[in-house]
N, C-alpha and C positions, 0 to 999 in steps of 0.2 A: 503495498497499498504506500501510496506520495506521503510523506511527513515530511513538514518543515524543520531548520533546524531547531534542536532543544533550544529553548528561549533561557533565560537566565532568570530572569523572576518570574515565579511559578507559586507565587502566592499571595493572597488576599486577607484581608482582615480589618480593611476600615471600617463594617459594617457589623456589629458584632452582633448577634443569634441571641437573643435574650431566652429563656426558659419560659415559655407562656405555655402550654397543653391545653386545649382546646376542654371546654367545660366539661365537664362528667355527665353523660346521660343518663338520665335515671330509668329511661327505656328500659335499659339491659336488667335492672334487678328485677323487672315483673316476668323474664323469664328463664331463673336461675331454678324455677323447680325445685327441688328438694333442698338446695342449697340455700342458706340462711345469708338472707341480703345483707348484712350487719358486717360481715364479711369483707365488703367492700367498698368502705366507706371513700370520704373524701381523702382521707389521709392515706391509706393505701394505692387510692387510683397516682398521687400523683407522685409518690415510689416510685410505683412501677413505670410513670412517663421518667422519672429524672434519670433512671437506669438506663431506660432505651434510649433516652437522646447522650447519655456518657456510654454507652456503649458506640453509637453515629461517630460522636466527637474523635475516640479512640479509629475508629475507619477510619476518618479524617487524618488524623495523625501518621498512622500508618503509612496510608500512602505517601507521605513525605518519607516516613524513612526508608521506607522500601524503592524511594526513588523513581514513584511512577509518577506524581505528578510532572514533571519537567517532562516527560514521555507523551502522556496523554492532552496536554496543552498541544502537542507539537503534529497530533495526527491520530488519528483512527488505531487503535491495534486490537487483538484477540489476546485472548489469555495465553493463549500460547506463544504467541509472538513476541508479548511483553517478557511471559517467562523467560523465553531462552536472548532474549536482548540484555535481562538483568542478570543471567545465568541461575535462577532459581532451580530449584528440584524439580522434576517432576510429578513427585508426590503431592508437593505443595499445589498444585494445579485445583483442585475443589477448592482451598480457601481463600486461591488467589481470585476463582469466579465468584465466591461470596463476596469478596469487599469490592468487587468492579461492581458486582448488583447491589449489594448498598447504597454505592455512592450516588449509582443511577437511580435508587430508587428516590433517595433525595432531593435529584434533581441535580446534582449537579457535571453528571454527566450523561453523555446522549448516547444511546445503543442504538445499532443499526437491527433492521428487521430481519435480516438475510444471518444465517447460521453457517457456522461460527458465530457471534456474536462479534460485532468490533466496539472498543467503547473507545470516545472521546471527551477530551475538560474542553469547550467551548470559553471558559474561562479560568482564571489560577483557581487552583482549590483553595478553600480557606484551611487554617489550623484550628484542630479541636482547642475546646474552651476547657478542659478537665479540670485544672486546678481552680477556675472559677465551681464548675457544675460541682467539685468534690466540696468545695465550702457550701456550699447551699445545700446540697445533701448531707452533709454534719448536721447543719444547722438542722433541719428538717427531721430528721432522722438517723441520730448516730448509729443504729443497727446499722446503716447503708454499706457502713465501710464495710461490712461482711461479703458484698458483693464487688461494689469496686474495687475492694485489694485483688480476688482474682482477677477481676478483669484488668485490672493493673500487668497484673503476672503473667497474663496470656498475652497481650499485647508486647511486651519484652520480652516474649520469647518467639514472637515471630520470625525477625528478623534471622535468627540462626534454624530457626525449622525451614525458612524459606532456603539456606544457602544449601540444604543436606548437611548429614550427618548427626543431625539429632531430632528427637521427635518432642511430640508436645507431652506427652507420658511424660520421658526423661526429662522433660524442662521443670515439668508442674509436678511433681511428684518425687520429685529428688528430695535429698538433704534440706531439710530448712523448709520446705514448702508443704507437709501431708499438717500444717496448722491453720493455712489457708481454706483446707476442706473441710476440715470439722467444725470451722468457723461460718461456711460457706454453707454447707449443710443442715445446720443449726437449728432448732425452732424457734430464736429468736429472730432468726434473717427472716423475715417477712415475706419478701417477694422470690423467696425460693419456699418457705413452708406452706404457702399457701397450697400448696399441692400434696404437699403431706397431711394439710388439712383437709382438703376436698377430697382426696381419698381414704382417708379415718371415717367423715360423714357418710361418704359411698357403702362403703365395705360395713361400717355400724349399720346401717340400713337394710343390709342383705345376710345379716348374719342370725342361724335359724336359734331359735331358741332358747336353746337349751344341749349343752353337750356339744360345742361346736369344734373342731377341729380344723385350722386356719396353715395354712404355708404360707411363709415371706419371701420372694424372692429376689435378691439384690439389696440388700437391707442395707448398706455402707457401717455408718457408725450405730445406726440406729433409732434416728430423727424421726423417719415413718415410724415407727413401729411405735415408741413412745409417742407422736399422734395418735395412733389408734389405742392402744391401751387407755389414752390419757382420754378419749370419747367414750371408749365405753365403759371407765372407770365414772363419768359423767353422766351416765345414763344409768347407772348400777346396775353392769351388767356384766361384770370380769369374771361372774363366779361363773357366767354362760360359758365361758372354755374350756374344752376339758383338755385341749394339747394347742399350743403355736410352738411351731417349727420357724428357726429365726434364722435364715441363709445369708450368708457372703462369701463371697471366692476368695476375697483377701483378708487372710490372718491377723492381719493388725486391726482393722477397723471392726473384725468379727468380734476379737477379745476387749477392744474397746467398748463395741456395743453393750456384749457379755454383763461388762462389767459397770457398768450402769442403768443395764434394765433390769440386773437381779435387785439391783440395791433400791432402786424405784419402785420394784413391783415385785417385791417381795413373793407373793402368793397368785401371782400368775402362773401358770405351768409353762413356762419357757423352755424351748431345747435347743440350744445352736449348734451351728453345723456348716460345712460348706457346700455348695451346689451353684455347680457352670451351666448355667442355660442352654450353652451350645452343646451339650453331654446328654443323653435319655436319662431321664430322671431313676429309671427302677437301675441302671446300673451303679448307683449313688446311693440307692439304698431306702429311697423313696417311694413307697407303695402306694400304689392311688387310695381314694378313699378320703382326702380333704372336702369340707364342704364350704370354704375359702382360699382361696390362692389370692395372694394382694403383693402389689411392687408399686414401688416407684421411681419413672426413668430411668426405665430398666429394656423394656423392651425394645425401646430403640436401635440399642447395638447388640442386639440379639444377631449374630450371625447368618443362618436362617428362618427367618419369622416364620414361615409356617411350620417348618419342625418344630419351631420352640413353644409355638400357639399350642401345636398338635401334642407336644407333652403336656402342656401344662392343662387342654383339658383331660387329658389323658389321666391327671392327678387329683380330681375331680370325683367328688362321690356324684351320683343320678341327682340331677336339679344343684347343683352345687354354681359358686359364684368364682368368675374371674373378676375382679376391681384393680385394675391399673392405671395408677395417675400418669399424663407424659405430659410435655412439651408438644404444643401442638402450633401447626403453621392453620392460619385461617383462609392464605390466599394462595396461590400455586407461584412456588418460590419464596414466600415472606420471608423476611428477616428478621430474626428474633436477637435479644441480645447474648442471649447464650451460644450462638456460636461463635462470637468471637472467638470463645474458649475451646470448646466442641471441637469444631472446625482443622485443627493445627492436632488432632486426636487420629490416631491411626485405626484405634478400637470402633471408633466413630465410623469413620470412612470404610472400615473391611467387612464390608456386610452385601448379604446376595441381594440385587434388587428382581423385582417381577413388574412389565406393566398395569395398571391398574392397581395392586397390592400395595406393592413398596417400590412406586419409580422413581425413589434415590434412596440415599444415602440419609441418617440423621434424623431431624423431627419431620411427622407427615402430617398429612390434612385429614380432620374427622373421617371423610368420605374413605380415604385409604384405609384409615381403622378399622372402620365397620365392614370392608370388604374383606379385610385378611380375619377379621374374627368371625364369618361368614362362611369362610372360605374353609377354615379353620373346625364347622361344625359347631359353634356357639348358636344360640337362640337369644332370644330379648333383648341385643345389641343396642347398646347406646351410648353417645357420650354426652357426662355428664357434667357441667349446665348444659342446654344447651348451643352449642358454639354456634353452629350456623345459621342461628335465630341473632344470637348475640353480635354477629360481628358486625352485622347492620348497624349497629350503636356504640360499637368498640369491638376494632378491627384489630386490637394486640392484646385482645383476653387470650393469651397464649399458656393458660393452666386447665387441664380436663383432666377426665377419668373414664376411662372404658371399660364397659362394663358389658357381660355375658355371659350366660345360662347355658350349662351342659342339659341334655333333656333328659327330662324321668323324674324321681322321686315326688314327693309333694308338692316341692318347687311352689310353697307360697307367696304372696304380695309380698313385696319387700317394704318398709315400715320408712315410708317419707317424712312423715309427722316428725319421728327425733329430730331428725336434720334441722327442721328450723329453728331451735332456739335463737333467741335472738344477742347470742353471744359471740 
């Protein structure tokens, strides 16, 4: 492609971009169904908007740090052309593509209608205002630092990953970095913990009246487990658990979860074990018969989603429920803040895709999850809350819960009323 010489002046911050999100549309509250509207107040809404803006401004800074800004100003480039010109590793192409799409979605890059898409900057790219946004975020909600710190660390890792020789996992799970994750996945981090809370409510609404057997996959350090146990305790239902198997492949996170959860919920019938979602459950000692399989932000990294969903369906007793919290894209290719972290993770990318079910790696749309659960044999499949209607009023409502039941059993109607507490 013809390009002009790379200009020297490649940035402009003459006009500051204030943090001024549109007012929260209360019509979304009417579509929450079994989820309490009190969870989505103005404070939480502004927290989510601030994190989204922070990730966007980090993307602008990365365009400069990766030396993309002058090239994009000089002419149109495909991501493959940019990668070759900048000396990036081929494994970095998905992350580079996400970055270009993020800036295009914000209106700073023009994207060709042809494929492969070519991108150009019609004007110098601005610099991110991350210091100002961080100060604003700390003033608004100090716990936002848990998310902003992880986003910062991921942005720091991008240049090294781009040039090969390291991975996002090596950079962000290395020595001294584990604390970032335990802070981020904590239930005090409201913008992440909403996934735990939504999943806990949906799971508690579908728990059998007594003698419930629960399997949790991908429990990490146990924040989702704690959220569900707290929800059951608040409803006076901890005694309805007959067995709760908490599974996590990482020994470090599993030991941490066991230590903290046993001290907080001494009476709960907790059992801890390793489980790899990419291997048959029977080989790992997990027999069928669970009433509930639960997990938060784990299914999207299963190497083969059909196999993983098939295994989980097979682990359930007749009439049993799968309840899985996931970060979702509400529109095709929609960027979400967490992409900035996970697009540089090999485990996020190395999955099997399938048209109509899993068209791409990473976070999927509600329609793809519904199709995948249905294809795996689940019935009564829903996305909770109804994000495909909510997106008309809030297009960045990215936390949701996938629910589906295996056929058979008594299949009592799930209890929605208990999830409507104003707390």
